[in-house]
N, C-alpha and C positions, 0 to 999 in steps of 0.2 A: 504494500500500500504506500501511498504518498502522504506525508503530513504537511499541514500548512504551517506558517511561521509561528503561530501561537502555540500549536502543539509541540513544535520543536523547542520553543522557549520553555514550556512547562517541563519538558523532559531534560532540560539542562544542556541541550546541544548548542554549539556555537552557530550563530546565524550570520551569513554574509550576503548582503544584497549586491548583485551585479547588475548595474544599470547601463543598458545600451543606448547611446544617443546618436542619432543621425547627424547632428551638428558636429560632433567630433570628427566623423568621417569627412564632412564637408570642409571643415577647417583644415584638416590634413591635406585634402585634395587641393584646396585653395593655395596653401603654402607651396605645394609641389608645382602648381601652375605658375606661381610667381617666380619660383626658382628657374623654371624652364624659360620664361619670358625674359627675365633680367639677368640670368646667369649666376645668381647666387640666392640662397634661401634667406628667409627672414626668421628671426628667433622671437616668437610671440612672448617669451618670458622677459624680453628686453624692450618691448615697445613702451612708449610713454603711457602711463596709466591716467594721465590728467589732460589728454588732448582736448582742447577747448572746442575744436571744430567737430569732433566726434560727439561731445556732450551737447553741442548746439543742435545736432541732428536728433539726438535722443530727446532733448527737451521740446522739440517741435513735433515729436512723434513721427519722424521720418525714419521708420524702423522696419519696413517690410523686409522680411527675411532674417532679421536679427533674432538670435536665440532668446526665447522666453519673453521678449518685450515687443512682439510683433502683432499680438492679437488685438482685436477691437477694444476689449476691456483694458488691456495694458496701455494702448495708445491714448485712450481717453484719460486714464490715470496719469500718464507721463506729462500730459499738457498741464496738469495741476501740481504734481509733485516736483517736476523739474530736477531730476537727479543731477548732482554736481560732482560726485566721486564714487569710488567703488563701494564705500559704506552705504551710500544712498541706493545704489543699484542692488546691493545685497538685500536691503529691506524691500525694494521694489519687486523683485522676483518672488519674494515670499508673501507679498501683500495680497495679490490677486489670486487667492486660493480659497477653497471652501471654508477652511478653518477661520482665518481672519474675517471673511465675509460674514459667516454665521456668528462669529464672536463680536460682531459690530465694531471692528477695529478700523475698517477701511476709511470711512468718512471722517472720523476724528483725526486720523493720521494725516489725511490730505488737508483738512482744515488747518491743522497745526503747521504744516509746511507752508501753506499760503500766508498765514498770519506772521510766521517768523520771517518771511521775506520782506514784509512790510515793516515789522517791528522786531528787530533782533532780540529785544529784551522781553518779548512775550514768553510767559511761562504756561505751557500746556497744562490743562487740568488733569487730575488723576482721581480715581474713585476714592482713594484714601492716601494720606501722606506716606504711609508705610510702603506704598507701591512706587513712589517717585523715583527712587534709585534703581530698582530692578527694571523699570520701564522707561528710563531716561532716553535711551538711544532710539526708541520707537515712539516717543512723544506721548507716553502714558497709556499705550494700548499693547495688547499681547499679539505679537506677530510671529515669533519663533517658538518652537516646542520647548527650547531651553528655558524660556521665560515662565512657563508653567511651573517648573521646579522652583524658580526664584520667587514667584508670587506665593506659592504654597509655603515656602520657608519664611519669607518676610512677613506675610500677613497672618498665617495660621500657625507658625512655629513648627512646621513639619521638619523632621530630620531629613537628611539627604536620602536615606533609604525609603522613607515614607513618600517623599516627593517623587522619587524615581518610580515607586509603585504606582502613584497617580498617573505619571506620564505613560507608563506601560499600559495602564487600564484604558487610557485615551487612545492608544494606538491599535487597540484590538477591535475587530469588527463586532464581536459579541460582548461588548463591554458595558452595556447599560447598567446591569446589576452591580458590576464592580465599581463603576463610577459613583453610583448612589451610595455605595458602602462607605466611600470616603467623605461624603457630604457632612455627616454629623461630626466627624473628626475635624474637618476644615472649619465649620461654623463655630464649634466649641473653642478651637485654638484661636480663631480670630476674635472671639468675644473676650478671651483672656488678655488680648492686646488692645482692648478698648474699642473694637469694631462692633457696631450694632449687628444683630442677627439678620435683619432684613438686608442690610448692605452686604454682609458676608454671603448670604444666599444669592444675591444678585451677581456678585463677583464670581461665585462658583458656577452659576448658570452660564456666564460668559466663557469660563474655562471649558465647561462641558460642550458648549457650542463650538468652541475652537477645535474640539477633538474630531470634527468632520474631516479635516486634513490640513496639516500645517507642516512647514519645513523646519528641521533643525537649522540652527544658524550656520553650522559648517557646510551643510548641503546648500543653503542659500548663497553662501559666500562663493562656493565653487561655481554655482550657476551664474552668479553675478559677474564673476571674472570671465566666464565663457560668453556671456551676453556682451560684455565690453569688447572682447577680442573679435567677436563676429561683427559688431558695429564698426570697429576700427578697420577691419578688412573691407567691409562694405564701403566705407568712406574713401579709403586710400587706394584700394584695388577693386573697383566696382565690377569690372569685366570678369576678372578671375573669380570674384566672389559669386557672381551670378552663375558662371560656368560650374563651379563646385556645387552650388545649390541644386542645379538641374541634374547633375550627376548623382546626387544623393537622394533624389526622389524615389518613393513618396515620403515626405516628411513636412512638418511645419503647418502653418495656418493657411497658406495660399497655394492654389494650383499653379503649375508651371506657367500657364498663360499669363497669370497676374504678375508673377515674378519677372517675366520678360517685359511686360508692359511697363512696370515700375522702373526697371533698369533703363528702358528706352527713354522714359521721361527724364531720367537723370543723365542722359547723354551717352549711354552705352549702345554701341552698334551691335545688332544681332543679325547674323546672316543665316539664310535658310540652309537646310541640308543639301549636300552636293556629293554625288557618287565619286567625283574625281578630286574632291578637296576635304571632305569630312572624314574624321576618324569614326571609329565605332562609338566612342563617347563624345560628349560635348568638349570643345577645346578652343583655345585662343588662337586666332589667326590675324596677324597684323593689327593687334590691339582690339579686334572685335571678337565676339563670341560666335563661333561657327557651330550650329546645331549638329549633333551626331546622328549616325545612321541607326544606332541600336534602338532608339525611341520611336522609330517609324513603325506603324502598325504592320503586323505580319512579318517583320524582319527580326527584331530581337538581337541580343548581344552576340550569340554564336554566329549567326549568319552575317551580321555586320562585320565581325572580326575576320571572317573568311573572305568577304568581299574586299575589305581593305588589304588583307594579306596578298590576295591575287593582284590587286592594283600595284602594291609596292614591289611585287616580284616581277611582273611583266609589263608594267607601265600603265598609264591612264587608259580608261576605256574611250575608244575613238568615237563610238556611236552606240545606238541602242542594240544593234545586232551583236556587237562585241560584248556588251554588258550581259546580254542574255546568254550567249554561248560560253563566255569565260566564267561567269559567276555561278552558273548552275542553279540559280534561285528559282523557286517555284513561281507559278503564275501570279498568285495573290500577293506575294512579296514584291514582285516586279511592278504590279499595278500600283501598289502603295508607294513605291519609290517614284514612279512617274506622277501619280496624283498629288503627292506631297511636294512636288517641285524639285526633287533631288536629281532629275535628269535634264534640267533646263540648260546645263552646260553644253548640251549637244546642239543648241541653237535652234531647236524645233519646239513648237508649242506643245503643251501637255496633251491636248486633245488629239493632235496629230500623232504624238508618240504612242498614245493608248491604241490608236487605230493600227499603227505599224507593229505594235507588240504582238498582235495576233498573227502577223505574217512572217515573223522571224523563225527560220528553221531551227529546231532543237534536237539535241541528242536523244535517240530513242533506245529503249531497252531491247536487247536481242531476245526474241522469243525462246523460251525454254531455259533461260539462265537465271531466272528469279531476280532479274534486275541487276545482277552482278556484272554483266557485260553490256556495253552500250555501243550503238552505231553512231559515231560522231557526225554532227551536222556539217554540211559543206559550208564554207564561209562565203555564201552567195547573198547578194542583196535581193530583196523582194522584187518579183516581176510584176506585181499588181500596182498600178498607179494609185497613189494616195489622193483621195478627193480633196477639194478645197473646203476645209472645215472651218466653221466660225470660231473666233477666239472666245475663250471663257470670259464670262462677265466677272466683275469684281466680287459679287456674291459667290459665284461658283468657285473661284480661286480661294477665297477666304474659307469657305466651308470645307473645301478639299484639304486645305492646310490643317484645319482643326481635326478633321477625321483621321488624317495620316499621322500627325505629329503632336496633337493636343495644343498646338501653339500656332498663332498667326503673327508673323513678324511684320506684316503690312497693315491691312485694314482692321479696325475694331468694328464689331457689329453695329455699335451705336453711331459710328461715322456714316454708315450706309442708311441707317434708319432715321437719323436726325432730320433730313429734308422732308420726310413724310409725317413728322410730328407737328403738332400745333406749336406756334412760337411761345405759348404759355408754359410749355414743358421745359423746365429749367435744367441746365447742365450742372455738373458738380462745381464748375467755376462760378456760375450764377448763384448757386445755393450758398456758396461761401460769402456772398455779398448781401444776401437777403436778410431782412430784419427778423429779430426774435418774435415769435408768435404769429408770423405770417402764414396764411394758408398757401400751400405750394403744390405743384404737380411736377414730378420729375420721373426719370426713367433710367434703366440701366440693366446690366447683366449681373446675375447673382454670383457672387464669389464665395460667400460663406453664410451658413445659417447656424445659430446657436440657440439652444433652449436649455439653459442651465437649471439644475434642480433647485438652485438657490434663488431663482428669479421669479418664483410664484406664477409660472405659466407664461411669462413674457418671452417672446422670441426676438432675438437680435439678428439682423441681416446686414451684410456688407454688400453693397452694389458698386459696380464699376461702369463708368462710361468712357468716352474717348479721351477725357481729360484727367480723370482720377477716380477716387473712391469716395463713398459717403455712407453714413450709417442710417439704418432704419430701426425703429423700436415698434414692434407689433404687439399691442395689448392682447390679452387672452381672448376677449370676445371677437376681436378682428381676426385673430388667428383661426378661431373655430369657424368663422364664416368663410374665410379665404384659404383654408388649409391646403387645398389642392394647388393653388397658385403659389403659396409660400414654399411648399415642399417639392413641387415638380416643374415649375416653369423657369427656364433660364433667363428669359427677357420679360421684364415687368414694367408696368406703368403704375406709379405710386401717387396717391392723393393723401395729403396729410397736413400737419402743422409743424413748422420749423421751430425747434427748441434749441436755444443757445445758452450756454453757460461758459463765460469766458471764451476760450478758443475752441471749446467742445461744441459740436453741433450734431443734432439728430433730427430726423424726420419722424414724428410720431404718426404712425400710419392710421388712416381712417378707412381707406378703400384701396384695393389692389385689382389690377387687370393684367391679363397676359397680353404680350405683344406678339405672340406666336402667329395669329392670323395675319397681322400686318406684315410681319417678316416674310411669311410664305407668299403673300400677294406681291410685294415689291421685288422679291428675289426670284419669283416665278419658279420656286422649288416646292416640291410636294412636302418636304420635311426640312425643318431648319434646326429645331431645338435639340434633336438627338445628335447633331454634328458638333454642337458647341460644347466647350469643356464643362464637366460636371462641377457643381459647387461642393465645397467641403462642408459637411454637416457635423455638428458637435452637440453632445447632450442628448437628453431623452426626446423621443418623438412626441 
């Protein structure tokens, strides 16, 4: 049988948690890419830890792709907490967790940060003066697991052993009875130190709420350092960082298409896949990111490496016939290469290449050999004349790119839809200039959906248009009414009220519509939504 961690602990066994992080692979790959481009590696242990330009990006929530601080909730928090150093980042990565949220620590901490920027002499309130020292670094609230021990010892007179027992009870999934068993001891100890029973109960309730999930400080410090290192790489080596993120997929809050679009907005050039220039993986080419062949549908890593190995051994593919006959790829993989634009180096349109693909002679299995022997195809050009085929429309090219690679380095769907929308439909740029409380209509492609257990049924959505991203807050009644649109439609039209708090802005949704019928009509395609990249969904349904 297999024991869980609590049973192992009860039996006295040593427990070691091994945590695999995709960002560690991405950072290592990024360092390797930098070494390849510049001829020498960088040592992340020696980068400046107080880079003002990096912290400026973090403080304005320009953190797409950064470890732990890229989510919608983290971004909205960053705009108010404005971390200035690694200590601040350590708190930041631990703050947006179920434990601090349920323990009602988030808003008091943010409020204290904002007040201290205005008045450095401001003293944040604490539930009792005995807690001032244990909670000084987090402005009077419990953010780290370690602080549970310190609160229990300072307020209730727990011994180290008793406090550790309380912490362990909090970390167990089946701990309700164990937690309540400590309550009487906690309240009694607090009363001996002059704390009222009601206040002691209230503080203990916050500690119990914190048990939902919180970080030890050492864990948060390690994550905070990795968050800074990823932000530093993103700022100073944006192309290599994007390349590494794409190679490490699936991971993080954003789909590859959104990572590419964000990098393009920051000046990174992204080149489409190319059978004569791409590697199997994504790579740097003359300062730009060249998309790899392995991520093309029906190709995959093994076939991509074989295709590149053949090219390196015998030279570039001169035309489609050479590609077909030398690579030995199956029909569907070849169609994906052509449809995804990886064969445009041959100077022929995608539609023409797809036509010619069916005419290229291929090696055939010799009957009776079980496929072990093949009759090689003669290197002859097709004898049938290719008809004059129309060029693909912008919609057709974009949808083909998404189907083949999950990424479009050219058009965004909203660029093509915008001329067909009412002028009253605001872009993300116009939303940023709209006043608080205004009724607005906007539209975009869904990037992420969140329905956290701690949000009382509220759904948070992140939408993207051709200019950037913006946040939606979907109240429970609206979600129930438009559940199918929220959960299943990639392109949506939103009606709601703009809510602004400082630099944070959300559209509180009142009504949702799908833009699917409009997209199908203007694109003249039978289906659009299934070709677009799927949104990332988090939390309960």
